[in-house]
C-alpha positions in Angstrom: 6.2 23.4 -4.6 9.4 23.1 -2.5 12.3 21.7 -4.5 13.8 18.4 -3.1 17.2 16.8 -3.2 15.6 14.4 -5.6 14.8 17.0 -8.2 18.4 17.7 -9.5 19.2 14.0 -9.7 16.0 13.3 -11.6 16.6 16.2 -14.0 20.0 14.8 -14.8 18.7 11.3 -15.3 15.9 12.5 -17.5 18.3 14.6 -19.6 20.4 11.5 -20.2 17.3 9.4 -21.1 16.2 12.1 -23.6 19.3 11.5 -25.7 19.3 7.7 -25.4 18.7 6.6 -29.0 19.1 2.9 -28.6 16.2 0.9 -30.0 14.0 -0.4 -27.1 12.7 -3.4 -29.0 16.3 -4.6 -29.6 17.2 -4.2 -26.0 14.1 -6.1 -24.9 15.1 -8.9 -27.3 18.5 -9.0 -25.7 17.1 -9.1 -22.2 14.9 -12.0 -23.2 18.1 -14.0 -23.6 19.5 -13.2 -20.2 19.9 -15.8 -17.4 16.9 -16.3 -15.2 16.2 -13.9 -12.3 16.5 -15.1 -8.7 13.2 -14.0 -7.2 13.8 -10.9 -5.1 10.3 -10.5 -3.7 9.9 -14.3 -3.0 13.2 -14.3 -1.1 12.0 -11.5 1.2 8.6 -13.2 1.7 10.1 -16.5 2.6 12.7 -15.2 5.1 12.5 -16.4 8.6 12.7 -13.4 10.9 13.3 -9.9 9.6 14.6 -9.9 6.1 17.6 -7.7 5.3 18.4 -6.1 2.0 22.1 -5.2 2.4 23.3 -2.3 0.3 26.5 -1.9 -1.6 27.0 1.8 -1.4 30.1 3.9 -2.0 28.9 7.4 -1.2 25.7 9.5 -0.8 24.9 13.1 -1.6 24.3 13.9 2.1 27.2 12.0 3.7 29.8 12.1 1.0 32.2 9.1 0.8 31.2 6.1 2.9 33.5 3.4 1.5 34.6 4.8 -1.8 37.2 2.1 -2.5 35.1 -0.9 -1.5 35.2 -4.1 -3.5 31.6 -5.0 -4.4 32.3 -8.8 -4.6 34.0 -8.8 -1.1 31.2 -6.6 0.4 28.5 -8.8 -1.0 30.2 -11.9 0.3 30.5 -10.4 3.8 26.8 -9.6 3.7 25.9 -13.1 2.8 28.2 -14.5 5.5 26.0 -12.6 8.0 22.7 -13.9 6.5 21.7 -11.1 4.1 18.4 -12.0 2.3 19.0 -9.8 -0.8 21.4 -7.2 -2.1 20.8 -3.6 -3.1 23.5 -2.1 -5.3 23.8 1.5 -6.3 24.5 2.0 -10.0 24.2 5.8 -10.1 27.6 7.2 -10.8 27.4 11.0 -10.4 25.7 11.1 -7.0 26.5 7.7 -5.4 29.7 6.6 -7.1 28.2 3.4 -8.2 28.1 1.6 -11.6 26.6 -1.3 -13.5 29.9 -3.0 -12.9 29.4 -2.8 -9.1 26.1 -4.6 -9.5 27.5 -7.3 -11.8 30.5 -7.9 -9.5 28.4 -8.0 -6.3 25.7 -10.3 -7.7 28.3 -12.5 -9.4 30.0 -13.2 -6.1 26.8 -14.6 -4.3 23.6 -16.5 -5.0 21.1 -14.1 -3.4 18.9 -11.7 -5.5 20.0 -8.2 -6.2 18.1 -4.9 -6.6 19.4 -2.3 -9.1 19.2 0.8 -6.9 19.0 3.8 -9.2 16.6 6.5 -10.5 14.4 4.8 -13.1 13.0 7.4 -15.4 12.6 5.5 -18.7 11.8 2.2 -20.2 15.4 1.9 -21.2 16.4 2.1 -17.5 14.1 -0.9 -16.8 15.6 -3.0 -19.6 19.1 -2.0 -18.6 18.5 -3.3 -15.1 17.7 -6.7 -16.6 20.6 -6.6 -19.0 23.1 -5.8 -16.2 21.9 -8.8 -14.2 19.5 -7.3 -11.6 16.6 -9.3 -10.2 14.6 -6.3 -9.2 14.2 -2.6 -10.2 13.3 0.4 -8.1 10.4 2.7 -9.0 10.1 5.8 -6.9 6.5 7.1 -6.9 7.6 10.7 -6.3 9.7 10.6 -9.4 7.2 9.2 -11.9 3.6 9.9 -13.1 0.9 7.3 -13.0 1.4 6.3 -16.7 5.1 5.8 -16.2 4.6 3.8 -13.0 2.1 1.4 -14.7 4.1 1.1 -17.9 7.5 0.5 -16.2 6.0 -2.0 -13.8 4.4 -3.9 -16.7 7.7 -3.9 -18.6 9.5 -5.2 -15.6 7.0 -8.0 -15.2 7.5 -8.9 -18.9 11.2 -9.1 -18.2 10.7 -11.2 -15.0 12.0 -8.3 -12.8 10.4 -7.7 -9.4 9.6 -4.1 -8.7 10.3 -2.4 -5.4 7.9 0.6 -5.3 9.2 3.4 -3.1 6.7 5.7 -1.3 6.8 8.4 1.4 3.2 9.0 2.4 -0.4 8.0 2.0 -1.0 9.8 -1.3 2.0 7.9 -2.8 0.7 4.6 -1.4 -2.7 5.2 -3.1 -0.9 5.7 -6.4 1.3 2.6 -5.9 -1.8 0.5 -5.3 -3.4 1.6 -8.5 -1.2 -0.8 -10.4 -1.3 -3.5 -7.7 2.2 -3.1 -6.3 3.0 -6.0 -4.1 6.5 -5.0 -2.9 6.5 -1.6 -1.3 9.2 0.3 0.4 8.6 3.2 2.8 11.5 5.6 2.6 12.0 7.2 6.1 14.1 10.0 4.7 12.1 13.2 4.1 12.4 14.5 0.5 12.7 18.2 1.6 14.7 18.1 4.8 16.6 14.9 4.1 16.0 14.0 7.8 15.0 10.5 8.8 11.5 10.2 10.2 10.9 6.8 11.7 7.4 7.9 12.9 6.4 8.1 9.2 7.4 4.5 8.6 5.6 3.3 11.7 2.5 5.2 10.7 2.5 3.8 7.1 3.1 0.2 8.0 -0.5 -0.8 8.9 -1.8 1.0 5.9 0.0 -1.3 3.5 -2.5 -4.0 2.4 -2.3 -7.7 3.3 -0.3 -9.5 0.6 2.2 -6.6 0.2 5.7 -7.3 1.2 6.7 -4.3 3.3 10.2 -2.8 3.3 11.5 0.0 5.5 14.2 2.1 3.8 16.8 4.6 4.9 18.2 5.5 8.3 18.4 2.1 10.0 21.4 2.5 12.2 21.3 -0.9 14.0 19.1 -3.5 15.7 17.1 -1.1 17.8 15.9 0.8 14.8 15.2 -2.4 12.9 13.3 -4.0 15.8 11.0 -1.0 16.0 10.2 -1.4 12.3 9.7 -5.1 12.6 7.3 -4.5 15.4 5.4 -2.1 13.3 4.9 -4.8 10.7 7.7 -4.6 8.2 8.9 -7.8 6.6 12.3 -6.3 5.6 14.7 -3.4 6.1 17.0 -2.0 3.4 20.2 -0.9 5.1 23.2 0.8 3.5 25.3 3.3 5.4 25.5 1.5 8.8 26.3 -1.9 7.2 28.9 -0.7 4.7 30.7 1.3 7.5 30.5 -1.5 10.1 33.7 -3.0 11.5 32.4 -6.4 10.7 29.7 -6.3 8.0 28.8 -9.9 8.5 28.2 -9.4 12.3 26.2 -6.2 11.6 23.9 -8.1 9.2 23.6 -11.1 11.6 22.4 -8.8 14.4 19.6 -7.5 12.1 18.6 -11.0 11.0 18.1 -12.1 14.6 15.2 -9.8 14.9 11.8 -11.7 14.8 9.2 -10.7 12.2 5.7 -9.9 13.4 3.9 -11.1 10.2 
């Protein structure tokens, strides 16, 4: 099998998880005392027009620094001024320059829900998302086996976290639906070439069952890209690079939010 850009990242995250000796039951008890979550999926479902998940992103493995010195609270506030529906905040440090502190600062500055954008490989990662204040956690189907997907999703539900399940193709969609995923993101970026393939997202949209909130991820450069995805049937787009680099982040979000939703 061809190695992907994801493999090295996952290897590092699994190595860290393997030496995490914290008691899971203690962490779950602590998470049970956290403030209520804000309802990430419900915010996307209720949005008028195309919902926008605006990402706080300092850098990426493929593009390097995007806005390395950004202030998460300021960026989040700019996104909300433009009408952002939800936030996505990178907490991976080694590859994306993010941190749990970025998530806490961004979410603390606004009232909309926030996704912890990271590489979830253990139950500890799920609980950590809740402890750091996230309203949703990302599960990447390509990164996990069926037991992990089901177990992590069940734990997230127990902690009142929504789960954004990321897929790339039909086989991964089939796996996601085995545990009744109701919030699914189609990543347009190819795992092998790292190129954006909008045709994949358009092909996958009608295959997502009714009742699933549909999110298109990666490579949305502006309203034209987003309009194509909305027309294909997506309820929301997750946008990072083009928003964080925009001259006016509020205006860039507003332009996406003006796009009508088909369903």
